[in-house]
C-alpha positions in Angstrom: 133.8 113.9 78.2 132.9 113.1 74.6 132.9 116.0 72.1 129.5 117.1 71.0 129.9 115.7 67.5 130.7 112.3 68.9 127.7 112.4 71.3 125.4 113.3 68.4 126.5 110.1 66.6 125.5 107.8 69.6 122.3 106.0 68.8 119.7 106.7 71.6 118.3 103.7 73.5 116.9 102.6 76.8 118.3 100.0 79.2 117.1 96.4 78.5 113.9 95.7 80.5 112.7 99.3 80.5 110.4 101.1 78.2 109.1 104.5 77.1 105.4 105.1 77.1 103.6 107.1 74.5 100.7 109.4 75.2 98.3 106.7 74.0 100.0 104.1 76.2 99.9 106.3 79.2 96.2 106.9 78.7 95.7 103.1 78.8 98.0 102.7 81.8 96.1 105.4 83.7 92.9 103.6 82.9 94.3 100.5 84.7 95.7 102.5 87.6 92.5 104.5 88.1 90.3 101.4 87.9 92.4 99.6 90.6 92.7 102.7 92.8 88.9 103.2 92.7 88.4 99.7 94.0 91.1 100.1 96.7 89.4 103.3 97.9 86.0 101.6 98.0 87.4 99.0 100.4 88.8 101.7 102.7 92.4 101.8 101.6 94.4 105.1 101.6 97.3 106.0 99.3 100.9 106.6 100.4 104.2 106.8 98.5 107.7 105.9 99.5 111.1 106.9 98.0 112.4 105.1 94.9 115.5 104.2 96.8 115.9 102.6 100.3 118.9 101.9 102.5 120.4 98.7 101.3 120.2 97.3 104.8 116.4 97.9 104.6 116.0 95.6 101.6 118.7 92.9 102.0 117.7 89.6 103.6 113.9 90.1 103.1 113.5 88.3 99.7 115.7 85.2 100.1 119.1 84.7 98.5 117.9 84.8 95.0 115.9 87.9 95.6 118.8 89.7 97.1 120.8 89.1 93.9 118.1 90.9 91.9 118.3 94.1 94.0 119.7 97.0 92.0 122.4 98.5 94.2 123.4 102.2 93.9 127.1 103.1 94.1 127.9 105.7 96.7 128.4 109.3 95.6 131.9 110.8 95.4 135.2 108.9 95.3 134.1 105.8 97.1 137.5 104.1 96.5 139.1 106.8 98.6 136.3 107.5 101.1 134.9 104.0 101.7 137.9 102.3 103.2 138.7 100.4 100.0 142.2 98.9 99.9 144.0 96.2 98.0 142.9 93.5 100.5 139.2 94.1 100.3 138.9 95.1 96.7 139.8 91.6 95.7 137.5 90.1 98.3 134.1 88.5 97.4 131.3 90.8 96.4 129.4 90.3 99.6 132.2 91.8 101.7 132.9 94.6 99.2 129.2 95.6 98.7 128.6 97.5 102.0 131.8 99.6 101.4 130.7 100.9 98.0 126.9 100.8 98.1 124.6 102.0 101.0 121.4 102.5 99.0 119.4 100.5 96.4 116.3 100.8 94.2 113.3 99.3 95.9 112.6 95.6 94.9 108.9 95.7 95.8 106.5 97.9 97.8 105.9 95.6 100.8 109.2 95.9 102.6 109.3 99.8 102.2 105.8 99.8 103.5 106.9 97.8 106.6 109.7 100.3 107.1 107.1 103.2 106.7 104.8 101.6 109.3 107.6 101.4 111.9 108.8 104.9 111.3 105.3 106.4 111.5 103.7 103.9 114.0 102.9 106.7 116.5 100.9 108.6 113.9 99.0 105.6 112.3 95.6 104.4 113.3 95.5 100.6 113.3 94.4 98.6 111.5 96.2 100.6 108.8 95.0 100.1 105.3 97.2 101.6 102.6 97.7 101.3 98.9 100.6 102.3 96.7 101.0 102.6 92.9 104.7 103.1 92.1 107.5 101.6 90.1 109.9 98.9 91.4 113.2 97.6 90.0 114.6 94.1 89.7 117.9 93.0 88.0 116.1 90.1 86.3 116.5 88.7 82.8 114.1 90.6 80.6 111.5 88.5 78.7 107.9 88.5 77.7 105.9 89.9 80.6 109.0 90.4 82.7 110.7 93.8 83.0 113.5 95.3 85.0 111.4 98.4 85.8 107.7 97.9 86.3 104.8 99.2 88.3 103.1 97.5 91.2 99.7 98.3 92.6 99.8 97.1 96.2 97.3 97.1 99.0 98.1 96.0 102.6 96.5 96.1 106.0 98.6 95.8 109.1 97.5 95.5 112.7 94.7 93.0 112.1 94.7 89.2 112.2 91.1 88.8 110.9 90.8 86.5 108.0 88.1 88.9 106.7 91.0 90.8 105.2 92.0 87.9 103.1 88.5 87.4 101.9 88.2 91.1 101.0 91.4 90.8 98.9 89.8 88.0 96.9 86.9 90.3 96.3 89.1 93.2 95.4 90.8 91.1 92.7 87.4 89.9 91.5 86.0 93.4 91.2 89.0 95.2 89.8 89.9 92.6 87.2 86.2 92.2 86.3 86.0 96.0 85.8 89.0 95.9 83.5 87.1 93.5 81.3 88.7 90.1 82.1 86.2 87.3 82.0 88.2 84.2 82.8 90.8 84.4 85.6 91.7 82.3 88.6 92.6 83.4 92.1 94.8 80.7 93.6 94.9 80.4 97.4 97.1 78.5 99.7 98.4 78.8 103.3 102.0 78.6 104.5 100.8 76.6 107.6 99.6 73.8 105.2 103.0 73.8 103.6 104.6 73.6 107.0 102.3 70.7 107.9 103.3 68.8 104.8 107.0 69.2 105.7 106.3 68.2 109.3 104.5 64.9 108.4 107.7 63.7 106.5 110.0 65.0 109.3 111.5 67.6 107.0 110.5 70.9 108.8 114.0 72.2 108.4 113.8 71.7 104.7 110.5 73.5 104.0 112.0 76.0 101.6 113.6 73.2 99.6 110.3 71.4 99.5 108.2 74.4 98.5 110.6 75.7 95.9 110.4 72.4 94.2 106.7 71.8 94.3 106.1 75.4 93.2 107.5 74.4 89.8 105.0 71.6 89.2 103.2 73.4 86.4 106.6 74.2 84.7 108.6 70.9 85.1 105.9 68.4 85.9 105.9 65.7 88.6 109.0 63.9 87.3 110.9 67.2 87.4 109.7 67.9 90.9 110.6 64.4 92.0 114.1 64.8 90.6 114.7 68.1 92.3 113.4 66.8 95.6 115.8 63.9 95.4 118.7 66.2 94.6 117.7 68.3 97.7 118.0 65.3 100.1 114.4 64.0 100.1 113.9 60.2 99.9 111.6 58.3 97.6 109.5 57.4 100.7 109.1 61.1 101.5 108.0 61.8 97.9 105.5 59.0 98.0 103.9 60.5 101.1 103.5 63.9 99.7 102.7 63.0 96.1 98.9 62.6 96.8 99.0 66.1 98.3 100.8 67.6 95.4 98.4 66.1 92.9 95.2 66.9 94.7 92.2 67.3 92.4 88.5 68.1 92.8 86.6 71.0 94.4 88.1 73.2 97.2 86.0 71.3 99.7 87.2 67.9 98.4 90.8 69.1 98.6 90.4 70.3 102.2 88.8 67.1 103.3 91.8 65.1 101.8 94.3 67.5 103.4 92.7 67.2 106.8 93.1 63.4 106.6 96.8 63.7 105.4 97.7 66.4 108.0 95.7 64.8 110.9 98.9 64.6 113.1 100.1 68.1 112.2 98.6 70.8 114.4 100.0 73.6 112.3 98.8 71.9 109.1 95.3 71.6 110.4 95.3 75.3 111.5 96.2 76.2 107.9 93.2 74.1 106.7 90.9 75.9 109.2 92.1 79.3 107.9 91.5 78.4 104.3 88.0 77.2 105.2 87.3 80.5 107.0 88.3 82.5 103.9 86.2 80.3 101.7 83.2 80.8 103.9 83.6 84.6 103.9 83.9 84.6 100.1 80.8 82.4 99.8 78.9 85.1 101.8 80.3 87.9 99.6 79.7 85.9 96.3 82.3 86.2 93.6 81.1 87.8 90.3 83.8 86.6 87.8 86.8 85.0 89.3 87.4 81.3 89.9 88.8 80.7 93.5 91.1 77.6 93.6 92.9 76.0 96.5 96.4 75.2 95.1 98.7 73.4 97.4 101.7 73.8 95.1 101.5 77.6 95.4 104.4 78.9 97.6 105.4 82.4 96.4 107.4 84.7 98.7 107.9 82.0 101.2 110.6 83.9 103.1 108.2 86.3 104.7 104.7 84.8 104.2 103.3 83.0 107.2 99.6 82.4 106.4 97.5 82.9 103.3 99.2 83.0 99.9 97.5 84.5 96.8 98.3 84.3 93.1 96.2 85.4 90.1 96.4 84.1 86.6 94.4 84.9 83.5 93.1 81.9 81.5 92.6 84.0 78.4 96.2 84.7 77.5 99.5 82.8 78.0 101.0 85.0 80.7 102.6 84.6 84.1 100.8 85.7 87.3 99.1 89.1 87.1 98.8 89.4 90.9 99.8 87.9 94.2 100.4 88.4 97.9 99.9 86.9 101.3 100.0 87.3 105.0 103.2 88.0 107.0 103.1 87.8 110.8 106.0 90.0 111.8 107.7 91.7 108.8 107.7 95.0 110.8 109.7 93.3 113.6 113.0 93.5 111.8 112.6 97.3 111.8 112.0 97.5 115.6 108.3 97.8 115.8 107.1 98.3 119.4 104.8 95.3 119.1 104.3 92.4 116.7 102.2 93.7 113.8 100.6 91.1 111.6 99.7 92.1 108.1 98.4 90.8 104.8 98.6 92.3 101.3 98.2 91.8 97.6 99.7 93.3 94.4 98.5 93.8 90.9 101.1 93.4 88.1 100.1 96.5 86.1 102.5 95.9 83.2 101.3 92.4 82.7 97.7 93.4 83.0 98.4 96.0 80.3 99.8 93.4 78.0 96.8 91.1 78.7 94.2 93.9 78.0 96.1 94.9 74.9 96.2 91.4 73.5 92.5 90.8 74.2 91.6 94.3 72.9 89.8 95.1 76.1 90.7 98.8 76.4 87.6 100.9 75.9 87.8 103.7 73.3 87.5 106.3 76.0 90.6 104.9 77.8 92.8 106.4 75.1 90.6 109.4 74.4 92.5 112.6 74.5 91.3 115.8 72.9 87.6 115.6 72.0 87.4 118.6 69.7 89.9 120.8 67.8 89.0 124.4 66.9 90.5 125.4 63.6 90.9 129.1 62.5 91.9 130.8 59.2 93.5 133.9 60.9 94.1 135.8 64.1 90.6 137.3 64.0 89.1 133.8 64.0 91.5 132.8 66.8 90.3 135.7 69.1 86.6 134.8 68.2 87.3 131.2 69.2 88.7 131.9 72.7 85.4 132.3 74.6 84.1 129.1 73.0 87.3 127.3 73.9 86.9 128.5 77.5 83.2 127.4 77.6 84.1 123.9 76.3 86.8 123.4 79.0 84.5 124.7 81.7 82.1 122.0 80.7 84.9 119.4 81.0 85.2 118.9 77.3 88.8 118.2 76.3 89.4 121.0 73.7 92.3 122.5 71.8 92.6 125.6 69.6 95.2 125.2 66.8 97.2 128.5 66.7 96.3 130.6 63.7 98.7 130.8 60.8 98.8 127.2 59.6 96.9 126.0 56.5 93.5 124.4 57.3 94.8 121.1 55.6 97.6 121.0 58.2 95.2 121.6 61.0 93.0 118.7 59.8 96.0 116.4 59.6 96.8 117.3 63.2 93.3 116.3 64.2 93.6 113.0 62.3 97.0 112.2 63.7 95.8 112.7 67.2 92.6 110.8 66.6 90.5 113.9 67.6 86.9 113.0 66.8 85.5 116.4 66.1 86.7 119.7 64.6 85.1 123.2 64.6 86.0 125.4 61.7 85.9 129.2 62.1 86.2 131.6 59.1 84.8 135.0 58.3 81.4 133.4 57.2 81.1 131.6 60.5 81.9 134.7 62.5 79.3 136.7 60.7 76.5 134.1 60.9 77.3 132.7 64.3 76.9 129.2 62.9 80.1 127.3 63.1 81.2 124.4 60.8 81.2 121.3 63.1 82.7 118.2 61.6 82.6 114.5 62.6 86.1 113.4 61.6 85.1 109.7 61.4 82.1 110.0 59.2 83.1 113.2 57.4 79.6 114.7 58.2 79.8 118.5 58.6 77.0 120.7 59.8 76.4 124.3 60.7 75.7 124.7 64.4 75.6 127.5 67.0 78.2 127.5 69.8 75.4 126.5 72.2 74.3 123.5 70.0 77.9 122.3 69.8 78.2 122.5 73.6 75.1 120.4 73.9 76.3 117.8 71.4 79.7 117.4 73.2 78.3 117.3 76.7 75.3 115.1 76.0 
């Protein structure tokens, strides 16, 4: 163990990809969380929480090979070298063979897989369809960069036990309402369907290579058509294959125009046409609901989370700031099956990227003043007598839901005023011997500097108006 003097010389820091949050930042974050939660509840979703760690076996194999690499593993407690069957032969083996011997748990990678585990464990207590939401942190061993962190919050909502496409349409409306309430004015909800992607692979006789196909076309906006073509050729697709799917990748026009074109292209693919029908149903529902702010766009290149999505796929992007997706999700037909569910439970869910949404709102200056409002009024006293006089008023203010503080007596008034300024407290009440005798207290607007003499009742009326 390091001696105390050596520990004192170590410069404090946090791991890359993680952050501290100040009181002002937490107020803004809670504004985001509270807004999203209120919309979730309006649509009938109830909150649950799951542990920060899961069994490694619960998480592995659910996110694809690349996702598995990004799971933070937790080394077993105790002397795992002695207790875990580690010997010279396996300690030099590859990491995949060594991993189960030294790590049985991991930090959760997302909230969807733990939710599926929760549903299976509590299936006899749950009323289906089960609509839940979670607002908790997740961890990914990713390379930190703008808008991408190793520890970040997700705000998820899922419904399991219902195959109705009304759920997909309501998720579109949840995105529209929540992001609109947060002040975003120009954002796009992208929509696709895994069955359409399967149909595209089927018409070029590459159903076994669907992941290779979708991984490549999902990069269209980053590497362009030439880059996608090059990657497909490297993955074993022929130029003839690419010529067949190029018109689909480059579809333009309205959602209806795109669907018409897709039906022509996928005429010989039953699963592809089923995907088109599902998209049409969602679009029809949304048309009946009527979007307020969002643009809804059918995007055939969208293929996120392909390993467990089986139907609809969502992604949300703001058009006001250069930022990655701020939300996404989709339908999964039997994610709970891997945990031994009694019956096949279809589900669909979405997630809000709270950290990215924070960055967007901050850059656009969309946080309302009240979002970061803490204490509304500070009572300042000259002495202990004034402090005792102030206590009933302090209690009255708090009973009226006014955020109020009393600065402990003994400090100079200048220091108390500096405290109010540093905390951006908008009002102060000054209580001295004169104020106690007259019953009229010095009430000051810290922004304008205006000070007036008011009774306690008048101050209460002003602060609760």
